[in-house]
C-alpha positions as CSV (number, residue, x, y, z in Angstrom):
1,M,0.0,0.0,0.0
2,A,2.8,2.4,0.9
3,L,4.5,1.5,-2.4
4,L,1.4,2.5,-4.3
5,K,1.1,5.8,-2.5
6,S,4.7,6.5,-3.2
7,A,4.2,5.7,-6.9
8,A,1.1,7.9,-7.1
9,A,2.9,10.8,-5.5
10,K,5.6,10.6,-8.2
11,L,3.1,10.5,-11.1
12,P,3.2,14.3,-11.7
13,E,7.0,14.2,-11.9
14,I,6.9,11.1,-14.2
15,S,4.3,12.8,-16.4
16,L,6.4,16.0,-16.6
17,S,9.5,14.0,-17.4
18,I,7.7,12.2,-20.2
19,Q,6.4,15.4,-21.7
20,L,9.8,17.1,-21.6
21,L,11.4,14.0,-23.2
22,L,8.7,14.1,-25.9
23,I,9.3,17.8,-26.6
24,L,13.1,17.1,-26.8
25,V,12.5,14.3,-29.3
26,I,10.3,16.5,-31.4
27,V,12.9,19.3,-31.4
28,I,15.7,17.0,-32.3
29,R,13.7,15.4,-35.1
30,R,12.6,18.8,-36.6
31,V,16.0,20.3,-36.4
32,F,18.2,17.3,-37.6
33,F,16.0,14.6,-39.2
34,H,13.1,16.5,-40.8
35,P,12.9,16.4,-44.7
36,L,13.6,20.2,-44.7
37,S,16.4,20.0,-42.2
38,G,19.0,20.5,-45.0
39,Y,17.8,24.0,-45.7
40,P,19.2,27.0,-43.8
41,G,17.1,29.2,-41.6
42,P,16.5,30.2,-38.0
43,W,16.5,27.1,-35.8
44,L,13.5,28.4,-33.8
45,A,11.5,28.5,-37.1
46,A,12.4,24.8,-37.6
47,V,11.1,23.9,-34.2
48,T,7.7,25.7,-34.0
49,C,5.2,27.6,-36.2
50,W,4.8,30.1,-33.4
51,H,8.1,31.8,-34.4
52,P,6.8,33.1,-37.8
53,A,3.3,33.6,-36.3
54,Y,4.8,36.1,-33.8
55,Y,6.1,38.3,-36.6
56,A,2.8,37.8,-38.5
57,W,0.9,39.1,-35.4
58,K,3.2,42.1,-35.2
59,G,2.6,42.8,-38.9
60,T,6.3,42.6,-39.7
61,L,6.5,39.1,-41.3
62,H,7.5,40.7,-44.6
63,A,10.5,42.5,-43.0
64,Y,11.4,39.3,-41.1
65,N,11.4,37.3,-44.3
66,R,13.5,40.0,-46.0
67,R,16.2,39.8,-43.3
68,C,16.2,36.0,-43.4
69,H,16.7,36.0,-47.2
70,D,19.5,38.5,-46.8
71,R,21.2,36.2,-44.3
72,Y,20.4,32.7,-45.6
73,G,20.0,33.2,-49.4
74,P,17.2,32.9,-51.9
75,V,15.7,29.8,-50.1
76,F,15.3,29.4,-46.4
77,R,13.3,27.3,-44.0
78,S,10.6,29.7,-42.8
79,S,8.6,27.3,-40.6
80,V,8.5,23.7,-39.5
81,N,7.1,22.5,-42.9
82,E,7.6,25.5,-45.1
83,L,10.3,27.1,-47.3
84,S,10.4,30.7,-48.5
85,F,11.6,31.5,-52.0
86,E,12.5,34.9,-53.4
87,T,13.6,34.0,-57.0
88,P,11.5,34.6,-60.1
89,K,12.1,31.0,-61.1
90,G,10.8,29.8,-57.8
91,L,7.7,31.9,-58.2
92,D,7.1,30.5,-61.7
93,D,7.8,26.9,-60.7
94,I,5.4,27.0,-57.7
95,Y,2.5,28.9,-59.2
96,T,2.6,27.8,-62.9
97,G,4.5,24.7,-63.9
98,S,3.9,22.6,-60.8
99,H,0.7,24.3,-59.4
100,E,-1.5,21.4,-60.5
101,V,0.8,19.0,-58.6
102,I,1.5,21.1,-55.5
103,G,-1.9,22.7,-55.0
104,K,-2.8,24.8,-51.9
105,P,-2.5,23.3,-48.4
106,D,-5.8,22.4,-46.6
107,R,-5.3,25.1,-44.0
108,W,-6.5,27.7,-46.5
109,Q,-10.0,26.3,-45.8
110,C,-10.0,28.1,-42.5
111,F,-10.7,31.4,-44.3
112,S,-14.1,30.1,-45.5
113,V,-17.2,31.5,-43.7
114,D,-19.0,28.4,-44.9
115,P,-16.8,25.3,-45.6
116,R,-19.3,24.2,-48.2
117,E,-18.8,27.3,-50.2
118,P,-15.1,28.2,-50.3
119,T,-14.0,31.6,-51.7
120,I,-11.4,32.2,-54.3
121,L,-8.9,32.7,-51.4
122,S,-9.9,29.6,-49.4
123,T,-10.6,27.0,-52.1
124,V,-7.9,24.3,-52.4
125,N,-9.5,22.6,-55.4
126,N,-7.8,23.7,-58.7
127,E,-11.0,23.4,-60.7
128,Q,-13.0,25.5,-58.3
129,H,-10.3,28.1,-58.2
130,R,-10.1,28.3,-62.0
131,F,-13.9,28.7,-62.3
132,K,-13.9,31.5,-59.6
133,H,-10.9,33.2,-61.2
134,Q,-12.5,33.4,-64.6
135,I,-15.4,35.3,-63.0
136,I,-13.5,37.7,-60.9
137,S,-10.7,38.4,-63.4
138,K,-13.2,40.3,-65.5
139,I,-13.4,43.0,-62.8
140,F,-9.6,43.6,-63.1
141,A,-9.4,43.6,-66.9
142,S,-7.7,46.7,-68.3
143,G,-10.9,47.9,-70.0
144,M,-12.9,47.8,-66.7
145,T,-10.1,49.6,-64.8
146,S,-10.0,52.3,-67.4
147,R,-13.7,52.9,-67.1
148,N,-13.4,53.3,-63.3
149,E,-10.4,55.7,-63.6
150,A,-12.6,58.8,-63.4
151,R,-14.1,57.5,-60.1
152,M,-10.7,56.6,-58.6
153,R,-8.9,59.8,-59.7
154,P,-10.4,62.2,-57.0
155,H,-9.4,59.7,-54.3
156,I,-5.8,59.5,-55.6
157,D,-5.6,63.3,-55.9
158,R,-6.7,63.6,-52.2
159,F,-4.2,60.9,-51.2
160,L,-1.3,62.8,-52.9
161,E,-2.4,66.0,-51.3
162,Q,-2.4,64.5,-47.8
163,L,0.9,62.7,-48.6
164,G,2.5,66.0,-49.5
165,A,1.2,67.7,-46.4
166,G,3.0,65.1,-44.2
167,D,0.4,65.3,-41.4
168,H,-0.4,61.5,-41.3
169,D,1.4,58.2,-41.3
170,V,1.9,56.8,-44.8
171,Q,0.4,53.4,-43.7
172,D,-2.7,55.2,-42.6
173,L,-3.0,57.1,-45.8
174,C,-2.6,53.9,-47.9
175,D,-5.3,52.2,-45.8
176,W,-7.7,55.2,-46.2
177,L,-7.0,55.4,-50.0
178,S,-7.7,51.7,-50.5
179,L,-10.9,51.7,-48.4
180,D,-12.2,54.9,-50.0
181,I,-11.8,53.4,-53.5
182,I,-13.1,50.0,-52.6
183,S,-16.2,51.4,-50.8
184,D,-16.9,53.8,-53.8
185,L,-16.6,51.1,-56.4
186,L,-18.5,48.4,-54.5
187,Y,-21.3,50.4,-52.8
188,G,-21.4,53.6,-54.9
189,E,-20.5,55.7,-51.9
190,S,-17.0,56.3,-50.5
191,L,-16.2,56.2,-46.8
192,S,-14.2,59.4,-47.4
193,L,-11.5,58.5,-44.9
194,L,-9.1,60.8,-46.6
195,C,-11.4,63.8,-45.9
196,S,-13.1,62.9,-42.6
197,A,-12.1,61.2,-39.4
198,E,-15.7,59.8,-38.8
199,Y,-15.0,56.3,-40.0
200,R,-11.2,56.1,-39.6
201,W,-11.7,53.4,-37.0
202,V,-12.3,51.1,-40.0
203,G,-8.6,51.2,-40.9
204,P,-7.2,50.0,-37.6
205,A,-10.0,47.4,-37.4
206,Y,-9.1,46.1,-40.8
207,R,-5.4,46.0,-39.9
208,H,-6.2,44.1,-36.7
209,M,-8.3,41.6,-38.6
210,S,-5.5,41.2,-41.2
211,R,-3.1,40.4,-38.5
212,W,-5.4,37.6,-37.2
213,I,-5.8,36.3,-40.7
214,M,-2.1,36.2,-41.3
215,T,-1.4,34.6,-37.9
216,V,-4.0,31.9,-38.6
217,S,-2.5,31.4,-42.0
218,V,1.0,30.8,-40.5
219,L,-0.2,28.6,-37.7
220,G,-2.7,26.6,-39.8
221,H,-5.6,24.8,-38.0
222,T,-3.6,23.8,-34.9
223,P,-2.2,26.8,-32.9
224,V,-0.8,24.7,-30.1
225,G,2.6,24.4,-28.5
226,L,5.3,23.2,-30.9
227,V,2.9,22.6,-33.8
């Protein structure tokens, strides 16, 4: 009986030791024996997806990737199961020649409001993406853009005027310009963020939402521990 009580008392220590051993095994495998272990990159990025997710949440993932490319070269290991490429050939190979083979990872599905109806962003099926792209690409055709130039021009002029005045942060001005044009083209009425402060809370709210989206994109579906 005393032996059982002694063993039960040590269960928390045994459990902790097993967990630490498991974490150590995972770290060693990901750093030294993972299929991507031969690529250079920050060792912490090789261990956990939370490393790039931290920069995504800060909104500085692009700057972090730029520093890593400067240090490690045109290809580096940006996360546990991911590589980052900066060469034109890499862009072409990934998104054209081998796109049908590689496809998009399933984690993009987390951006769907309804999993049964994926958007052009969240769909991982190449046929669905091609169908949706054919529809939406008409909006961005050169002829359609030229027809909307007259509506966009006043917003751009106000943006340049505010930019020259130097009274606001450039990032804020870019957000206001984008939202003014989008609201004007989509709803027929601009938010007029470049002219009025009434709805300028939309910019930070959109930026905050974008950080969440980018963080979820980096983490995938399982934002836990070492995953």
